[in-house]
N, C-alpha and C positions, 0 to 999 in steps of 0.2 A: 707061493706069495711073497714077495717082499714088500713088507709096509715100511714107508719111509716117514719120517716126519721132518719136514722142511723148516728152518727156523730163519727168520730176518730179525735179527736182533736190535735191542734199543731199550734205554733204559726208561723212556716215555711210553712207548707201544712196541711190544713184541709181536710180531704176526706167526702165526706157525699153520701150517697147511699138511695133512695127513695124507699121502697117496699109497693107493695099493698098485704095485706093479705084478703081472703075470703073463707067460708066453709074448712077451712083446708090447702087451696092452697095458695102459694105466688107466685109472679111475680113481676121482678125488673122494676121499671118504669122510673127512671134516676138516673144518679151517675156523679159525677165530683169532683174537687178539688176547694179549695177557697185558694188563695195564695197571702198574704199581701206583697206588696213591701218590700222587705227586708231592704231598705236603710232608711225606715221610723223607727222613734222612736217606742218603745213600746205600748205608749199609742193610736197612730195612728195606729198601725197595730192590736190591740184589737177592735179600733172603727170599722177598716175595717171588721174583722171577724163579729162583730154584725150586720153590715149593711147587708152584703152579705148574713148571713144565716136568717135575716129579709127577704129580698128580697125572699129567696127560700121558705121560709115559707108563705109568701103571696101568691106567684106564684101556689105551690103544694098543699097548703092546707092539709098537714099532721094532722093526729089526735093526735099525742104523737111524741116527740123527745126521741131517745134511743141514749146514749152518753157513750162512753167508760169512765170508772172511772180513776183517776190517779194511777199510779202504783208507789211503793215505789223506790225511786232512790238513790244512792249515791251522785250525784250531785245535792245539794240542790237547786241551783240558777235554773237548768233545771226544776224542781219539782216545784218551785213557778211558773216560768213562763208558764209551762203548765196548772197550775191551774188557773192562770188568764185568759189563752185562754179558757177555760172550763166554767169560770164564765161569760166572755162575751157572747158566745154562749149560755147557760143557761138561761142569762138573756134575750136575744133576745126571747128565746122561751116563757118565763114567761111572757113577754109584748105582745107577740100575743095570750096569753091565752091557750099556750099547757102545758102539764104535762110532766115531764121529768123523765125517767127511767134512773138509771146508773147501769153499769155492769163492773165488775172489769176484767181486760185484761184475768185472767185464765179462770173466769167465761164464757166469750164469744170463748175463744179456746176449754173450756170443752163442751159447746153447740154446737159449731160448728164440731168439729172434734173428740170428745169423748176424748181427751188429753190437760189438763190443760197447757201442757208443749209445745203445739205445733209450730212451726214455722210459720212465715208469710206466706210463700210459701205454706204449709199445708193449711192455711186459705184462700188462693188465690184458691188452688186447689177445696177444698171441697164448697166453694161459689158458683164455676164455675159448678160442678155437682148439688149442691143443686137445683140452680135456671135454670138447665139445659142450658147454656149460649154456644156459639159456642166458644168464644174467651173469656178469663180471664179478667175482666175490670184493667187498668193500671192507674198509679202506686199503689202501695201495699196499699196507704192508703185509696183508694177506696174499695177495697174487704174489708179492716179492718173495715169500715165503715159499708159497706153492711151487715157485720158479726155481727156487733152490733145490728142493725136492726132486722136481723133473730133470734138474742138471744131473743128478745122482744118476738116474736113470740112462741119461745120454751118455755120460761119461762111463756107466757100466758095461755098456756095449762094447766101448773100445778096450776095457781093461781084460775083457774076457777072449779076445781073438788071440 
């Protein structure tokens, strides 16, 4: 079995989804959000993200982390802040001995929906269908994170050929 923790990084809300894969089948294990206190300064929020994802890794023992790569934004400050959040999350994985795979947002959308320009709602719908869930996980940060984990499995199929 390969357990993947998928991460949709953010300084306000980071979504995570833990997906188990075995013999070509995937199953959602758990999911949620990490929400640093908004009143805290950036370095305290980054430490919070680091600590919380490290706890998740220790608790659920994933084999690998799949994280959404940065997208290019016109807002430089937002892009830098997102990069800092990604760095803290990837450092937590590295310190726990996990390999990290990064996927561009378009790659995730293409992998899950077949359309690199899919909306977050389309991602949510497809994640719900793929995993045969009764109700879609909310907020959208969670289904985005699960989609990143599922992208790892989709890409791993091609890497092993």
